[in-house]
N, C-alpha and C positions, 0 to 999 in steps of 0.2 A: 700522663699524670696530671692530676688536677691542680691548677694554682692554689695556693694557701700556705699557712704557716704550719711548719712541721719541725719536730725534734728529731735530729739526726743522731744516729748511733752507728759508727764505723768500726768494723772488726777487721784487722789485717793480720796476716801471717807471713812467714817466710818459708813456707813448705814447699812441696813439689809442684803446687799449681794444678790447673786443670786444662785439658785441651777442650776444644769446641764440642766434641762428641759427649764429654762427661759433663761439661757446663750446661748443656741443653737439658740433660736428665737429672741435675742435681737435686731438684725438689720433688721428684717422683717418689711416692711412698715405697719403701723396700729396695730402692736402688741404692747400692753402696759399692765402692771399689775395695773395701776391706775384705779380708779373707774370711772364711766361714767361721762364725762364732765370735768375730771381733767387732761386728756392728750390725745393727737392725735396719739402717737405712731410713729411719724414721726421724731423726734429729731435724734435718733441713726441712723436711715436709711438714713437720710441726710448727716450726718458725714461720714458714711460708703461710700456713693456715691462720696462725695467730695475727700476723701483720695485716693479712687480707681482711680478716673479720674486724680489725680496727680501722679499716679504711686506709691502710698505709701502703707503702711500696718498697720493693727491694731492687737494688742495682748490684750487679756483681761484675768484678773485673778480675780476670785470672789469666795468668801466662804460665805455661809449663816451665818449671825451673825457677820461677820468679815469685812464687806465692799468690795469695788470693786476697781480695779486699771485697767485703760485703757492706753495703751500706744500706741501713734501715732507716726510713722515713715514716714516722708515726705522727698523725695529726695532732697538732698542739691544742690542748684543752683551754679554753678561755675562761671557764667558770672555776671558781675556787670552792673547795668544801669547807663550810662553816665548821667551827670548833664547837663540839656539842657542849652545853652548859652542865650537863650531867652525864654520868656514864650511860651508854646505851643499854637497854635491856634486851638480851638475846633470848628469844623463845625457843626452847628445844622442840624439835618435830616429835610428834607422838611415836611411840615405840611400835615395832612390828608386833602382830598378834599371831605369832607362829606362822606366818605367811612364809611361802617358799619362793626364793629367788634364784633363777638360773643364770649365772654369770658366765659370759664368754669374753676373755681378754687375753691376748697373747703376750703382753709385757708382764712378766712375772712380778715385778715391784708393784705395779698398779693393780694387778689381780690381787696380791696378798693384802694391800691396804684396803681395797674394796671389800674383801671378804671379812676382814677384821671389823671395818666400820659398820657394815650391815648386821654382823652377828652380835656386836655390842649393843645394837638397838632391837635385838629380839627377832631378827629374821633367820630363817633357815636357808642356808646358802649351798647351792650345788655349783661347783667351780669347774671350769674347762678352759683349756688353753687356746682353743680354736673352735670354728663352727661345727665341724664334723664331730669332735669330741661332745659338744653341747647337744647335738641331736642324738648321739648314742646314749648320753646320759638320760635326756628326756624319754627316750624309748623304753629304757629299763626302769624308770622311776614311776613307783605305783601310786604315789600321792599327786595331789594338785600342784601345778606350777603356776604361781599367781603373776609373777613378772619376769621378763627377760631383760637383763642389763647386758648390752653387747657393745664392744667396740665397733666402730664402722669399718675400718680397713684392718683386715688380718690376712695372714698368709692362707691360700686356698679360699675357703668360702668367706664372703664379706657378710657383714652384720645384716644389710636389707635382705639377703637372700636367706640367711639363717632365720630371720624373723617370719618370713613368708613360709618357709618350710615348717617351722614350729607351729605357726597358726593352723596349718593344715592338719598337724597331729593334735593340737590342743586349741580348738577354737575359743576365742575369748581371752587368751593370755595377753597381758599388757606389755608394752615395749618401751624400753628406754635405752636409746643410743647414747654412747659417750665417745667423743673424739676430739682431737686437737686440730684437725684440718679437714673437717667434713663439709665446709661451706662449698667446696669445689667438687665433692664426691657425692654427697646425698642429694636426691632429686626431691621436688615437692611430693611426688608421689610416695617416696620412701617414708615421708614424715606424715602421711595422711592419717594414720592411726598409731603414730608414735611420737615420742618427745625426744629432743636433742639437748644433751648437757655437754657443754664445751669444756675440754681439758685446757689448763689445769683446773680442778675443782677442789674445793675444800671437803672434809668429811661431812660437815653440816650441810653444805649444798647438796651433796649426793643423797643424804638421808631425807632432806626435805623434799627434793625433787622426786625421788622414789615414792615417797608417802603420797605426793600429789597425783602422780600417776596411778598408783593402786586406789587411791579415792575417786579417781576420775571414771568416766564412762568405760564401758568395755569396748575393746577393739573390735572392728568389724571382722567378720569370718572372711576367708577367701572367696573369690568370685565363684568358685566351682561348688561352694557350700551354701550359697545364698539361694 
């Protein structure tokens, strides 16, 4: 841990606690001790990704039968944000021009919000709950798919693999990854022809980033097609 000034947030409970085996895996995506359908195993991994992206640290103390204590240390901001003299003018991103977006997102709430946000801005959205379904939709869709918006970590096929296989089917498709803990999952090679938007994001940030990706240069085709 680097020396410095931190803001400390401590969360404690009096639950069942964790043994060493559970504690060492608690931040793994999709790892959960809950029964099927009761948890996704994404909560703590999302927290971990957010804290690490901020340059912070997490300490965990837990004993079976005695509860758990999680200490978050976030770098303290030294600068203050000046109060604007007049209301800020927010420029709405340009609307879609009937462009088609293929969305792959396993979290239902995020998927529904993303679909609604993009459709309100004029995009045609093809929605899938996993990478395998997204490829099946792409195989049967006769029109052009302009943009892939994909979560990075999903059950089964991960976002980077989906992007690679979709590019093999549809060279030139543009790619936008979204994730709350991708910093430790995505490699520089994965982002060579893609953009990453970190969760949580606002609807305006999603639309603005999607528009920027669509207006940017075409993605490179797979090596096998060059």
